[in-house]
C-alpha positions in Angstrom: -26.7 23.6 8.0 -27.3 20.1 6.6 -23.6 19.6 5.9 -22.4 19.2 9.5 -25.2 16.7 10.0 -24.0 14.6 7.1 -20.3 14.4 8.2 -20.2 12.9 11.7 -17.4 13.9 13.9 -15.0 11.0 14.8 -15.8 9.6 18.2 -13.1 10.2 20.8 -10.9 7.2 21.5 -9.0 6.4 24.6 -5.5 7.8 24.8 -4.2 4.2 24.9 -6.0 3.4 21.6 -4.6 6.5 20.1 -1.1 5.6 21.2 -1.6 2.2 19.7 -2.6 3.6 16.4 0.4 5.9 16.4 2.8 3.0 17.0 1.0 0.9 14.3 1.1 3.8 11.8 4.8 4.5 12.5 5.9 0.9 12.3 3.9 0.0 9.2 4.7 3.4 7.5 8.4 2.9 8.2 8.4 -0.6 6.7 6.6 0.7 3.6 8.8 3.7 3.3 11.9 1.4 3.4 10.5 -0.9 0.7 9.6 2.0 -1.5 13.0 3.6 -1.1 14.6 0.3 -2.1 12.6 0.5 -5.4 13.1 4.2 -6.1 16.6 5.0 -4.8 18.4 1.7 -4.2 18.5 2.4 -0.4 18.6 -0.3 2.2 20.1 -2.8 -0.2 17.5 -2.2 -2.9 17.9 -2.3 -6.7 16.9 1.2 -7.5 14.5 2.2 -10.2 16.4 0.5 -13.0 16.7 -2.8 -11.2 13.1 -2.6 -10.1 12.0 -1.9 -13.7 13.7 -5.1 -14.8 12.1 -7.1 -12.0 8.7 -5.6 -12.8 9.0 -6.6 -16.4 10.1 -10.1 -15.5 7.0 -10.4 -13.2 4.8 -9.3 -16.1 4.2 -5.7 -15.1 4.3 -3.6 -18.3 5.5 -0.9 -18.8 8.2 -1.8 -16.3 9.6 1.6 -15.5 6.1 3.1 -14.8 5.2 0.1 -12.8 8.3 0.4 -10.7 7.8 4.1 -10.2 4.1 3.6 -9.2 4.9 0.8 -6.7 7.8 2.8 -5.2 5.8 6.0 -4.9 2.8 4.2 -3.4 5.0 2.5 -0.8 7.2 5.5 0.0 4.5 8.1 -0.2 1.8 5.9 1.3 4.1 4.8 4.1 5.2 8.3 4.9 1.6 9.5 5.0 0.4 6.6 7.2 3.3 7.3 9.6 2.3 10.9 9.8 -1.4 10.2 9.9 -2.0 12.5 7.0 -4.5 11.8 4.2 -5.0 8.4 5.8 -7.7 7.1 3.5 -5.7 7.9 0.4 -2.5 6.5 1.9 -4.1 3.3 3.0 -5.8 2.8 -0.4 -2.6 3.4 -2.3 -0.8 0.8 -0.2 -3.7 -1.7 -0.5 -3.7 -1.4 -4.3 0.1 -1.9 -4.5 0.0 -4.9 -2.2 -2.7 -6.4 -4.4 -0.1 -6.5 -7.1 2.5 -8.0 -4.8 0.1 -10.7 -3.7 -0.6 -11.6 -7.3 3.1 -12.3 -7.8 3.5 -14.4 -4.7 0.2 -16.3 -4.8 1.5 -19.2 -6.8 3.9 -20.0 -3.9 1.1 -20.3 -1.4 0.5 -18.3 1.8 3.6 -18.5 3.9 6.5 -16.1 3.3 9.0 -18.8 4.2 8.0 -20.5 0.9 7.9 -17.2 -1.1 4.1 -16.8 -0.5 1.9 -13.8 -0.2 1.7 -13.6 3.6 3.8 -10.5 4.0 2.3 -8.2 1.3 -1.2 -9.4 2.4 -0.5 -8.4 6.0 0.8 -5.0 5.0 -2.3 -4.5 2.8 -4.6 -5.5 5.7 -2.9 -3.2 8.1 -3.1 -0.3 5.7 -6.8 -1.0 5.1 -7.5 -1.1 8.8 -5.7 2.2 9.4 -7.7 3.8 6.6 -10.9 2.4 8.0 -10.4 3.3 11.6 -8.6 6.6 11.0 -5.2 7.8 12.3 -6.2 8.6 15.9 -5.6 11.7 18.0 -1.8 11.8 17.5 -1.9 12.6 13.7 -1.6 15.4 11.2 -5.1 14.6 10.0 -6.4 15.5 13.5 -4.4 18.7 13.6 -5.9 19.7 10.2 -9.4 19.1 11.4 -9.7 15.8 9.4 -10.0 17.7 6.2 -8.2 14.9 4.4 -9.8 12.1 6.4 -13.5 12.2 5.8 -15.6 9.0 5.7 -16.6 9.5 2.1 -12.9 9.8 1.2 -12.2 6.3 2.4 -14.9 4.8 0.1 -13.8 7.0 -2.9 -10.1 6.2 -2.4 -10.6 2.5 -2.0 -12.9 2.4 -5.1 -10.2 4.2 -7.2 -7.5 1.9 -5.8 -9.5 -1.2 -6.5 -10.2 -0.1 -10.1 -6.5 0.7 -10.7 -5.3 -2.6 -9.2 -7.8 -4.5 -11.3 -6.6 -2.8 -14.5 -3.0 -3.5 -13.6 -3.6 -7.1 -12.8 -5.7 -7.6 -16.0 -2.8 -6.1 -18.0 -0.3 -8.3 -16.2 -2.4 -11.4 -16.9 -2.4 -10.4 -20.6 1.3 -9.9 -20.6 1.9 -13.3 -19.0 -0.5 -14.9 -21.4 -1.5 -17.6 -19.0 -2.8 -15.5 -16.1 -1.2 -14.4 -12.8 -1.5 -17.8 -11.2 1.1 -19.2 -13.7 3.8 -16.7 -12.9 6.5 -17.8 -10.5 7.3 -15.4 -7.6 10.5 -13.6 -7.9 13.6 -15.4 -6.7 16.3 -14.1 -4.4 17.7 -10.8 -5.5 14.6 -9.5 -7.2 12.9 -6.3 -6.2 11.3 -6.5 -2.8 7.5 -6.1 -2.2 
């Protein structure tokens, strides 16, 4: 009977806080889904997998097709899972890792998105991290499933895996660019979205 003692039950939140988490999850998940669908399918004015492959290669992400597929799946899948409140730690970690790559592309332009900076992908990454850390709330599939895919240890494990993967991708990108990610210019108009 030690196992129930090691896995604390989530503390109840107010209905208002749970409603706020639902709205935040739905909005953030919807934005991420749309960005991923642009990359994968060319929906919403996107470039599709081939156009995103070319953009990824131009930004130093090799191999381009696999990078485009990984980013598109993380955004589409992670966004969908966040919106549903399902496997919230894994969904949040996947988004954070992907946004780390987007931040590396936009960092040379500074912070503000109006100048091509990393403000927007950083914000999406922070929101995804917060949702993974706080949990999805009462109005979620994780709750309906008894939080089987939303355990405290899963959050730590998913973020550790995401950080390791993002670090490997960014090291490879730095090697591809030859001068490090800080020397790469952010993509111009018409390139693949974040």
